[in-house]
N, C-alpha and C positions, 0 to 999 in steps of 0.2 A: 503494500499500500504506499502510496505517496501521501504521507500525513501533512505536508505542506499544501497540498492540492488535490484534496480527496475527491471532490466533485468531478474535477477534470479527470481524474483517474478513472472513475466509474462511468461517467457520462462521455461519450467520445465526442470529438469534433467541436464545431463552433458552439453548439449549444451547451456543452459541459463548460466551455471557457466563459461564456456569457453567464451562466447560472453561478459559476464560481465568484466572478466579480460581484454580482448582486448579493450573493450569500455573505460576503465579508464586509459589507457596509449597511447601515441603516438609513443612509441618505439617499435622496432622489438623485438620479444622475440622468444627464442627457444620452441619447442614443449614441452620439458621436463619442461621448466620453466612455461609455461602456465599451464601445469599439475599440477605442485606443487602449484601454485597460486590458481587455481581452486579447489585444494582439491580432484583430481580425479587420477585414475591410467594413467600412460603414454599411453598405449595402448588405452584406450578409448578416451583420449584427441586427439591422433592422428587420430583416426578413424573419430572423429567429425570434427577436423580441415580439413581433407582432403575433407570431404563432403562439407564443408563451402567453400573451395577453389573452388570446382567445380561448386558452386552456384555463384560465384564471390562476395561473402561477405567478404572472406579473401584472402589477397595476401601472397603467398609464395616466398622466395627468398632463394635459395640454396647457403650457404657460406661455402666452403670445404665439410665437412662431416655433417655440422648442416643445418637444416632447419629453417628459420627465418620466422615468420609470424607476421602479423599485420591486423588490420581491414582495409578494402579497403574503405576509407572515401568518395570517389566519388561515390561509390555504393549506389543506393536509398534506399535499404533495411538496409544498414550499417547507413546511415544517420538518419534514423526512430530509429534504436538502440541507437544512440548517443543522440536523442531527448528524448528518454525513459530515458537514463541515466541522463538526466538533468531535470527531472519531477519536482524535488523540485522547482527550479528556476521558471519554467513555471506555476506551481500551485500557487505560491506566486503572480506572476504578474496577474494571472486570479483573485485571491482574491482582489487585488488591484483595477482591473477594475471594478469588480462587486460590489465594495462597494459603488459605486454611487447610488445603489438602496436604501441605507439606509437614510431615512429622518424622522426628521431634519439629517443634517450632523453631524457625530460625531465630538466632540472636538478631540478625538483621537481613533484611532482603531489599536491595536497593536498585532502582533502576538509574542508570546513568548514560551518558553518550547522546547520540544525536536525537533520540526519541525524548529524553529528559530535557534536552535544550529546544525542543520543538523544531528539529532540523531534520527529522527522518524522512527519507525518500523512498521511492521504490527500489528494492534490492539492498536497502540500509539493514544491517544486523541490529538486533535490539540487545543491548548490553545490560546484563544483571549481575550484581554481586550477591553472593549468598554467604552468610557467615554462620558456621555451625556453632550452637551454644556450647559453653563450657560443660565438659563431661561427655560430649557426643564425638565419637571418634570419627576419623575419615572413612573407616570401612563399615561403618553402621548401614546395615542393608535397608532398614526401614527409611533412613534419611535419603540414601542414593536413590532408591526407587521411587519415593514420593516427589523428591526434587525433579527427577526425570519426567515424570508423570506431569507435573506442574508445567515444566519447560515446553513440552510437547503440546499441552492445552494452552499455553500462552503464544505458541506459535501459530496455532489455529485461530485463535481470537484475533491476532494482529495481522496475519497474513505475511509477516516478515519473520525470519528465522531469528529464534531467541537463543543468545550465546551467554551462559552462565559460567562465571568465574567464582570458585569455592575456596574458602579458607577458614581456618578455626578461629575462635575469639581470641586464644592465647597469641595468634600470630599478628593480630590487628596493629598494635603499637609500632612494630618493625615495619609493616607495610605501609603504614600511614606517614612514616619518617622519610620514605624514598622521595627524592625530589620530584621525579617525573611518574609518579605513581599513580595509576588509574584509580586507586583506592583514595588517594588525596582529591582527585577530581570528583570521585563519586561522593566524597564527603562535602564538598563544597556545592555541587550542582544537583547531587542525586535526589530522586524522589523516593521516600520510603514506601515500600509495598507492604512489608511485614516487620514485626519487631520494633527495634528503636534504631534512631540515626546511628551511624558508625561511631562518631565521637562518644556515644553514651553506652556503647556495648560493654558489659562487664567482662574483663579478661582474666579473672582469677580462674583456675582450674579446679 
């Protein structure tokens, strides 16, 4: 999934570009402005917009010689498009909800990288750090199996491959001290999916 332009990724061609522009703003726009933002010709944008007006998905208001358009946010199709535009947030919420399948419970499960920064595009890996709680060994079968099932579920939810990096709680202080550590990046930009933020993980064995 292209999380930056999810509507364009799902709705092909000019129509997807036009709908993407309208979904990202509450303002009324001229058809020429929509065309410019969508990167299409004015004639093609007008044709698509007029069709969407007929469907009730787009609202048109004439203001002098200009036609102003906006997404009709009460329309059910438009509401579905807005939900699609907000897919990053809902994917993260589902990650958090499904993290309960991981047993024993992670001391910390943190999303970092492109999706955390809202930069994930088609083909981007989704990066997650998983910290075993103190007392859970690296060979714990229940931990390995349930984390693997969660990773597979998260891949299906997002449509992008999920890459999990694992460490134990006792390793965290050393990992966080590394100058170019992904752990330090995750500590500063990460989104907590389960457990506590990395800096708050108890490290005692």
